[in-house]
C-alpha positions in Angstrom: -54.4 131.4 -23.7 -57.1 129.7 -25.8 -57.0 129.9 -29.6 -60.5 129.8 -30.9 -61.1 129.7 -34.7 -64.6 130.2 -36.1 -64.6 128.6 -39.5 -67.1 129.6 -42.2 -68.0 132.0 -44.9 -69.9 134.5 -42.7 -73.4 133.0 -42.9 -75.8 133.6 -40.1 -74.9 130.3 -38.3 -71.3 131.3 -38.5 -72.0 134.7 -37.0 -74.1 133.0 -34.2 -71.3 130.6 -33.5 -68.8 133.5 -33.2 -71.2 135.3 -30.8 -71.6 132.2 -28.7 -67.8 131.7 -28.5 -67.2 135.3 -27.5 -69.9 135.3 -24.9 -68.6 132.0 -23.5 -65.0 133.3 -23.4 -66.2 136.5 -21.6 -68.3 134.6 -19.1 -65.6 132.2 -18.3 -62.9 134.7 -17.3 -60.4 132.8 -19.5 -58.0 134.5 -21.8 -58.3 133.7 -25.5 -58.3 135.0 -29.1 -61.3 134.5 -31.4 -60.2 134.3 -35.1 -62.4 134.1 -38.1 -61.3 131.7 -40.8 -62.9 132.2 -44.2 -60.3 130.9 -46.6 -61.3 127.5 -48.1 -57.7 126.4 -48.3 -57.1 127.2 -44.6 -60.4 125.5 -43.7 -59.3 122.3 -45.5 -55.9 122.5 -43.7 -57.7 122.6 -40.4 -59.7 119.4 -41.4 -63.0 121.2 -41.6 -65.4 119.9 -44.3 -68.6 121.5 -43.1 -69.4 124.9 -41.6 -69.9 126.5 -39.2 -67.0 125.0 -37.3 -65.3 125.7 -34.1 -61.6 124.8 -33.8 -60.1 125.1 -30.3 -56.3 125.0 -29.8 -56.0 123.2 -33.2 -58.7 120.5 -32.5 -62.0 120.6 -34.4 -64.7 120.6 -31.7 -67.8 121.1 -33.8 -68.4 121.1 -37.6 -71.6 121.5 -39.6 -73.8 122.4 -36.5 -74.3 125.0 -33.8 -73.1 123.7 -30.5 -74.9 124.9 -27.4 -73.5 127.6 -25.1 -73.1 124.9 -22.4 -71.1 122.7 -24.8 -68.8 125.6 -25.7 -68.4 126.5 -22.0 -67.3 122.9 -21.3 -64.8 122.8 -24.2 -63.2 126.1 -23.1 -62.9 125.0 -19.4 -61.4 121.6 -20.5 -58.9 123.3 -22.8 -57.8 125.6 -20.1 -56.8 122.9 -17.7 
């Protein structure tokens, strides 16, 4: 089970990252939870300094940019193995 955190304050880029993560998860057939993190204290605790960010199973995979769907697909597959 993947734990996917979308970190940001809800801007359009944060929403796009969440959409990409959900589409990737659905397309992969993997099991996971997508969690929104909007609390600055929690963000800092995750090690995120720029948003939007994607944190996968506790590891920051992307911060301050929008990864491509292909990148997200790869990260999810790697995390599942």
